[in-house]
VOMIMI-331064 format. One record per residue (C-alpha): residue number from 1; residue in one letter; z, y, x. Coordinates in pm, 1 decimal. Example, Ala and Ser with C-alpha at 12.3 -4.5 7.8 and 13.67 -1.06 7.14 Angstrom:
BEGIN
<zati i="1" aa="A" z="780.0" y="-450.0" x="1230.0"/>
<zati i="2" aa="S" z="714.0" y="-106.0" x="1367.0"/>
END
This chain:
BEGIN
<zati i="1" aa="M" z="-15939.9" y="-5359.7" x="3536.3"/>
<zati i="2" aa="E" z="-15759.3" y="-5276.1" x="3214.3"/>
<zati i="3" aa="P" z="-15396.5" y="-5158.7" x="3245.7"/>
<zati i="4" aa="K" z="-15133.7" y="-5402.2" x="3131.7"/>
<zati i="5" aa="P" z="-14939.1" y="-5305.3" x="2817.7"/>
<zati i="6" aa="R" z="-14614.0" y="-5132.9" x="2898.1"/>
<zati i="7" aa="R" z="-14303.2" y="-5339.8" x="2841.0"/>
<zati i="8" aa="R" z="-14004.0" y="-5201.2" x="2658.1"/>
<zati i="9" aa="P" z="-13734.6" y="-5105.4" x="2913.9"/>
<zati i="10" aa="A" z="-13428.9" y="-5325.2" x="2926.8"/>
<zati i="11" aa="G" z="-13154.6" y="-5201.6" x="2694.6"/>
<zati i="12" aa="A" z="-13398.6" y="-5016.2" x="2468.9"/>
<zati i="13" aa="A" z="-13391.9" y="-5272.8" x="2189.7"/>
<zati i="14" aa="V" z="-13415.0" y="-5138.6" x="1837.4"/>
<zati i="15" aa="L" z="-13078.3" y="-5128.2" x="1667.3"/>
<zati i="16" aa="R" z="-13085.3" y="-5370.2" x="1376.7"/>
<zati i="17" aa="E" z="-12998.3" y="-5202.9" x="1048.7"/>
<zati i="18" aa="E" z="-12818.4" y="-5507.1" x="908.8"/>
<zati i="19" aa="V" z="-12586.5" y="-5510.0" x="1210.9"/>
<zati i="20" aa="T" z="-12513.2" y="-5139.1" x="1169.0"/>
<zati i="21" aa="D" z="-12434.9" y="-5195.5" x="799.7"/>
<zati i="22" aa="A" z="-12204.6" y="-5485.3" x="886.6"/>
<zati i="23" aa="I" z="-12015.3" y="-5268.4" x="1135.3"/>
<zati i="24" aa="R" z="-11975.8" y="-4987.1" x="881.7"/>
<zati i="25" aa="A" z="-11842.6" y="-5232.7" x="623.5"/>
<zati i="26" aa="A" z="-11601.8" y="-5368.8" x="882.3"/>
<zati i="27" aa="V" z="-11475.4" y="-5018.2" x="958.8"/>
<zati i="28" aa="F" z="-11391.6" y="-4958.3" x="591.5"/>
<zati i="29" aa="A" z="-11215.0" y="-5294.4" x="569.7"/>
<zati i="30" aa="E" z="-11016.8" y="-5232.4" x="889.2"/>
<zati i="31" aa="L" z="-10911.6" y="-4883.8" x="780.5"/>
<zati i="32" aa="A" z="-10789.8" y="-5017.9" x="448.9"/>
<zati i="33" aa="S" z="-10614.5" y="-5311.9" x="614.1"/>
<zati i="34" aa="V" z="-10441.3" y="-5165.1" x="921.6"/>
<zati i="35" aa="G" z="-10511.6" y="-4789.0" x="920.1"/>
<zati i="36" aa="Y" z="-10677.5" y="-4568.2" x="1178.4"/>
<zati i="37" aa="G" z="-10400.5" y="-4587.1" x="1438.4"/>
<zati i="38" aa="R" z="-10405.1" y="-4966.6" x="1466.8"/>
<zati i="39" aa="M" z="-10779.3" y="-5009.3" x="1425.9"/>
<zati i="40" aa="S" z="-10968.9" y="-5103.3" x="1742.3"/>
<zati i="41" aa="I" z="-11325.9" y="-5163.5" x="1851.2"/>
<zati i="42" aa="E" z="-11231.4" y="-5527.3" x="1909.5"/>
<zati i="43" aa="S" z="-11105.2" y="-5573.2" x="1553.8"/>
<zati i="44" aa="I" z="-11411.8" y="-5397.9" x="1410.4"/>
<zati i="45" aa="A" z="-11647.3" y="-5619.6" x="1607.8"/>
<zati i="46" aa="R" z="-11456.2" y="-5933.5" x="1515.2"/>
<zati i="47" aa="R" z="-11460.9" y="-5848.8" x="1143.5"/>
<zati i="48" aa="A" z="-11832.2" y="-5760.0" x="1156.7"/>
<zati i="49" aa="G" z="-11915.2" y="-6082.9" x="1340.8"/>
<zati i="50" aa="V" z="-12073.1" y="-5903.6" x="1637.8"/>
<zati i="51" aa="G" z="-11989.6" y="-5838.7" x="2001.2"/>
<zati i="52" aa="K" z="-11816.1" y="-5521.2" x="2116.8"/>
<zati i="53" aa="A" z="-12137.9" y="-5416.5" x="2290.8"/>
<zati i="54" aa="A" z="-12311.7" y="-5394.0" x="1953.0"/>
<zati i="55" aa="V" z="-12051.4" y="-5142.8" x="1838.7"/>
<zati i="56" aa="Y" z="-12061.1" y="-4939.1" x="2159.5"/>
<zati i="57" aa="R" z="-12441.1" y="-4917.6" x="2145.3"/>
<zati i="58" aa="R" z="-12399.6" y="-4722.1" x="1823.7"/>
<zati i="59" aa="W" z="-12075.5" y="-4526.6" x="1873.7"/>
<zati i="60" aa="P" z="-11876.0" y="-4442.4" x="2189.3"/>
<zati i="61" aa="S" z="-11533.3" y="-4479.7" x="2026.6"/>
<zati i="62" aa="K" z="-11362.1" y="-4545.6" x="1694.8"/>
<zati i="63" aa="L" z="-11332.9" y="-4180.6" x="1589.7"/>
<zati i="64" aa="P" z="-11711.7" y="-4121.9" x="1570.1"/>
<zati i="65" aa="I" z="-11745.2" y="-4448.4" x="1376.1"/>
<zati i="66" aa="V" z="-11492.5" y="-4342.9" x="1114.9"/>
<zati i="67" aa="L" z="-11641.3" y="-3997.1" x="1079.4"/>
<zati i="68" aa="D" z="-11989.2" y="-4142.7" x="1048.2"/>
<zati i="69" aa="V" z="-11900.0" y="-4381.5" x="767.9"/>
<zati i="70" aa="V" z="-11687.1" y="-4126.9" x="581.5"/>
<zati i="71" aa="S" z="-11958.6" y="-3863.4" x="609.0"/>
<zati i="72" aa="A" z="-12225.6" y="-4111.3" x="497.0"/>
<zati i="73" aa="L" z="-12014.4" y="-4200.8" x="193.3"/>
<zati i="74" aa="A" z="-11976.6" y="-3834.1" x="103.3"/>
<zati i="75" aa="V" z="-12347.3" y="-3757.8" x="144.8"/>
<zati i="76" aa="H" z="-12475.0" y="-4058.7" x="-50.0"/>
<zati i="77" aa="S" z="-12211.1" y="-4049.5" x="-321.8"/>
<zati i="78" aa="L" z="-12214.2" y="-3674.0" x="-380.7"/>
<zati i="79" aa="P" z="-12573.0" y="-3561.0" x="-435.0"/>
<zati i="80" aa="A" z="-12605.8" y="-3196.3" x="-535.9"/>
<zati i="81" aa="P" z="-12620.7" y="-3199.7" x="-918.5"/>
<zati i="82" aa="D" z="-12885.2" y="-3003.7" x="-1108.3"/>
<zati i="83" aa="T" z="-12817.6" y="-3038.6" x="-1480.5"/>
<zati i="84" aa="G" z="-12944.2" y="-2694.7" x="-1580.0"/>
<zati i="85" aa="T" z="-12604.9" y="-2535.7" x="-1642.9"/>
<zati i="86" aa="L" z="-12302.5" y="-2447.2" x="-1432.3"/>
<zati i="87" aa="L" z="-12071.1" y="-2643.0" x="-1661.2"/>
<zati i="88" aa="G" z="-12293.9" y="-2949.8" x="-1639.8"/>
<zati i="89" aa="D" z="-12316.2" y="-2927.6" x="-1262.4"/>
<zati i="90" aa="V" z="-11939.1" y="-2892.2" x="-1224.4"/>
<zati i="91" aa="K" z="-11882.2" y="-3190.0" x="-1455.0"/>
<zati i="92" aa="A" z="-12126.5" y="-3399.8" x="-1252.8"/>
<zati i="93" aa="L" z="-11965.5" y="-3297.2" x="-924.5"/>
<zati i="94" aa="L" z="-11615.7" y="-3373.9" x="-1051.8"/>
<zati i="95" aa="G" z="-11725.6" y="-3708.9" x="-1190.8"/>
<zati i="96" aa="A" z="-11882.1" y="-3816.1" x="-860.3"/>
<zati i="97" aa="T" z="-11581.3" y="-3693.9" x="-661.2"/>
<zati i="98" aa="A" z="-11337.8" y="-3875.7" x="-888.8"/>
<zati i="99" aa="R" z="-11531.4" y="-4201.2" x="-852.7"/>
<zati i="100" aa="I" z="-11510.6" y="-4175.6" x="-473.6"/>
<zati i="101" aa="L" z="-11139.9" y="-4089.0" x="-466.5"/>
<zati i="102" aa="Q" z="-11054.0" y="-4368.6" x="-710.2"/>
<zati i="103" aa="H" z="-11236.0" y="-4632.2" x="-505.7"/>
<zati i="104" aa="P" z="-10970.4" y="-4874.5" x="-371.5"/>
<zati i="105" aa="L" z="-11080.9" y="-4828.2" x="-9.5"/>
<zati i="106" aa="A" z="-11097.5" y="-4450.0" x="-31.5"/>
<zati i="107" aa="A" z="-10753.6" y="-4439.6" x="-191.5"/>
<zati i="108" aa="Q" z="-10614.0" y="-4616.7" x="115.7"/>
<zati i="109" aa="I" z="-10829.7" y="-4458.4" x="386.2"/>
<zati i="110" aa="L" z="-10808.4" y="-4087.6" x="299.7"/>
<zati i="111" aa="P" z="-10427.7" y="-4056.0" x="306.3"/>
<zati i="112" aa="D" z="-10424.3" y="-4234.0" x="642.5"/>
<zati i="113" aa="L" z="-10687.1" y="-3997.7" x="785.4"/>
<zati i="114" aa="L" z="-10492.4" y="-3698.3" x="655.3"/>
<zati i="115" aa="A" z="-10179.2" y="-3827.2" x="825.4"/>
<zati i="116" aa="E" z="-10369.9" y="-3880.0" x="1149.7"/>
<zati i="117" aa="S" z="-10514.3" y="-3529.0" x="1118.1"/>
<zati i="118" aa="A" z="-10164.5" y="-3382.7" x="1108.8"/>
<zati i="119" aa="R" z="-10085.4" y="-3555.9" x="1439.1"/>
<zati i="120" aa="T" z="-10417.6" y="-3514.7" x="1619.2"/>
<zati i="121" aa="P" z="-10603.8" y="-3180.9" x="1619.3"/>
<zati i="122" aa="E" z="-10924.9" y="-3354.4" x="1728.5"/>
<zati i="123" aa="I" z="-10922.7" y="-3572.5" x="1420.1"/>
<zati i="124" aa="A" z="-10831.8" y="-3277.7" x="1196.9"/>
<zati i="125" aa="Q" z="-11126.9" y="-3076.9" x="1324.6"/>
<zati i="126" aa="A" z="-11365.0" y="-3370.8" x="1299.1"/>
<zati i="127" aa="V" z="-11259.3" y="-3458.1" x="943.7"/>
<zati i="128" aa="H" z="-11292.2" y="-3093.9" x="843.4"/>
<zati i="129" aa="S" z="-11641.7" y="-3063.0" x="989.5"/>
<zati i="130" aa="T" z="-11766.6" y="-3378.8" x="818.4"/>
<zati i="131" aa="V" z="-11596.8" y="-3414.1" x="480.9"/>
<zati i="132" aa="R" z="-11524.6" y="-3047.5" x="406.9"/>
<zati i="133" aa="D" z="-11858.4" y="-2917.3" x="532.4"/>
<zati i="134" aa="T" z="-12047.7" y="-3181.0" x="336.0"/>
<zati i="135" aa="Q" z="-11868.5" y="-3091.9" x="15.1"/>
<zati i="136" aa="R" z="-11905.6" y="-2720.3" x="82.4"/>
<zati i="137" aa="A" z="-12283.3" y="-2758.2" x="117.5"/>
<zati i="138" aa="I" z="-12296.3" y="-2926.0" x="-223.1"/>
<zati i="139" aa="A" z="-12075.9" y="-2656.2" x="-377.8"/>
<zati i="140" aa="A" z="-12299.5" y="-2389.5" x="-221.9"/>
<zati i="141" aa="A" z="-12603.9" y="-2549.2" x="-386.3"/>
<zati i="142" aa="V" z="-12429.1" y="-2553.0" x="-725.4"/>
<zati i="143" aa="V" z="-12328.3" y="-2187.6" x="-690.8"/>
<zati i="144" aa="A" z="-12677.3" y="-2085.4" x="-574.6"/>
<zati i="145" aa="K" z="-12838.6" y="-2244.0" x="-881.8"/>
<zati i="146" aa="A" z="-12583.2" y="-2075.9" x="-1109.2"/>
<zati i="147" aa="V" z="-12658.7" y="-1740.1" x="-945.9"/>
<zati i="148" aa="E" z="-13032.0" y="-1793.8" x="-1004.2"/>
<zati i="149" aa="R" z="-12963.9" y="-1865.2" x="-1371.6"/>
<zati i="150" aa="G" z="-12747.6" y="-1552.2" x="-1402.4"/>
<zati i="151" aa="E" z="-12430.5" y="-1751.6" x="-1470.7"/>
<zati i="152" aa="L" z="-12249.5" y="-1628.4" x="-1159.1"/>
<zati i="153" aa="P" z="-12262.8" y="-1309.5" x="-950.2"/>
<zati i="154" aa="P" z="-12432.7" y="-1325.0" x="-609.3"/>
<zati i="155" aa="D" z="-12103.7" y="-1265.2" x="-427.9"/>
<zati i="156" aa="T" z="-11931.0" y="-1572.3" x="-575.6"/>
<zati i="157" aa="D" z="-11693.5" y="-1724.2" x="-319.8"/>
<zati i="158" aa="V" z="-11818.8" y="-2077.5" x="-247.9"/>
<zati i="159" aa="D" z="-11491.6" y="-2187.6" x="-87.1"/>
<zati i="160" aa="L" z="-11296.7" y="-2068.9" x="-390.3"/>
<zati i="161" aa="A" z="-11538.2" y="-2251.9" x="-620.5"/>
<zati i="162" aa="L" z="-11492.6" y="-2574.0" x="-423.0"/>
<zati i="163" aa="D" z="-11113.8" y="-2540.9" x="-417.8"/>
<zati i="164" aa="L" z="-11095.8" y="-2469.7" x="-790.7"/>
<zati i="165" aa="A" z="-11315.0" y="-2766.7" x="-876.4"/>
<zati i="166" aa="T" z="-11197.1" y="-3041.1" x="-640.2"/>
<zati i="167" aa="G" z="-10850.2" y="-2929.4" x="-532.6"/>
<zati i="168" aa="P" z="-10676.8" y="-3061.3" x="-845.8"/>
<zati i="169" aa="L" z="-10855.5" y="-3395.6" x="-806.8"/>
<zati i="170" aa="Y" z="-10737.3" y="-3443.7" x="-448.8"/>
<zati i="171" aa="W" z="-10385.0" y="-3349.8" x="-551.3"/>
<zati i="172" aa="R" z="-10377.0" y="-3588.9" x="-844.7"/>
<zati i="173" aa="L" z="-10566.4" y="-3885.6" x="-700.6"/>
<zati i="174" aa="I" z="-10473.9" y="-3875.4" x="-330.0"/>
<zati i="175" aa="M" z="-10138.4" y="-3700.2" x="-307.8"/>
<zati i="176" aa="V" z="-9948.2" y="-3802.5" x="-621.1"/>
<zati i="177" aa="R" z="-10177.9" y="-4097.5" x="-705.4"/>
<zati i="178" aa="T" z="-10183.9" y="-4038.9" x="-1078.4"/>
<zati i="179" aa="P" z="-10495.0" y="-4145.3" x="-1271.6"/>
<zati i="180" aa="P" z="-10646.6" y="-3860.5" x="-1475.9"/>
<zati i="181" aa="P" z="-10593.2" y="-3893.8" x="-1852.6"/>
<zati i="182" aa="P" z="-10889.2" y="-3904.6" x="-2092.8"/>
<zati i="183" aa="G" z="-11067.8" y="-3570.6" x="-2109.5"/>
<zati i="184" aa="Y" z="-10910.8" y="-3445.5" x="-1786.1"/>
<zati i="185" aa="L" z="-11239.0" y="-3404.9" x="-1596.8"/>
<zati i="186" aa="D" z="-11404.4" y="-3224.4" x="-1887.5"/>
<zati i="187" aa="G" z="-11105.9" y="-2989.7" x="-1916.6"/>
<zati i="188" aa="L" z="-11103.1" y="-2926.3" x="-1542.7"/>
<zati i="189" aa="A" z="-11476.4" y="-2852.8" x="-1543.8"/>
<zati i="190" aa="T" z="-11435.3" y="-2610.2" x="-1832.8"/>
<zati i="191" aa="A" z="-11141.5" y="-2433.8" x="-1665.0"/>
<zati i="192" aa="T" z="-11324.7" y="-2410.1" x="-1332.1"/>
<zati i="193" aa="T" z="-11637.5" y="-2270.2" x="-1494.5"/>
<zati i="194" aa="A" z="-11435.6" y="-2018.3" x="-1692.8"/>
<zati i="195" aa="A" z="-11248.1" y="-1902.9" x="-1381.9"/>
<zati i="196" aa="L" z="-11568.7" y="-1853.9" x="-1185.2"/>
<zati i="197" aa="S" z="-11748.3" y="-1686.2" x="-1473.9"/>
<zati i="198" aa="A" z="-11458.5" y="-1443.7" x="-1524.1"/>
<zati i="199" aa="A" z="-11553.8" y="-1269.9" x="-1201.9"/>
<zati i="200" aa="H" z="-11899.4" y="-1210.9" x="-1348.9"/>
<zati i="201" aa="T" z="-11770.8" y="-1054.4" x="-1668.1"/>
<zati i="202" aa="S" z="-11469.4" y="-863.2" x="-1539.6"/>
<zati i="203" aa="T" z="-11648.7" y="-645.0" x="-1283.2"/>
<zati i="204" aa="P" z="-11559.8" y="-280.0" x="-1354.5"/>
<zati i="205" aa="T" z="-11851.3" y="-77.8" x="-1489.6"/>
<zati i="206" aa="G" z="-11703.6" y="265.7" x="-1426.9"/>
<zati i="207" aa="P" z="-11424.9" y="453.2" x="-1249.8"/>
<zati i="208" aa="V" z="-11072.6" y="346.7" x="-1322.8"/>
<zati i="209" aa="A" z="-10851.0" y="626.4" x="-1454.0"/>
END
């Protein structure tokens, strides 16, 4: 007698991708509309047109949802550039970062998350480990390629490189909310590249008198 095919256990249904996408879109809309503090699983589910159980099957609470969608945006919108030069890579990175920060939803969501981070250490740590670590990995790839090409020394500080490149953008676009003038990104890329390259050319070659 042949064994009967095994049935899928109850509750082991495959999570439908279109439902997951709808929930992520709802999270962005809720963050932009009411902010993190007032956002709830109920409001996310209602906006996505699903039951609360569909949300909880994917995330245990609203914090992991927010971190997931923010991290996914950073990963997909900030691919590690490889233009063949440090200046080209920095320009590409700045351009992609500026597009994200100037998106209407990001412009509303990021300041709210920063405010929540100041009040809640858990959120601060989670935001740091998703957004900052993602961007640092991309900056590390840019620096590594520049080191291979001989444009930067092997001991180049990746954190300094990331701060020099993206810090001014966050200040301008998120903190003071001032659109960059024409040529700003090119000038920032040139200044960042020059600052990083200076460490390569200013290393002492002999004893200092």
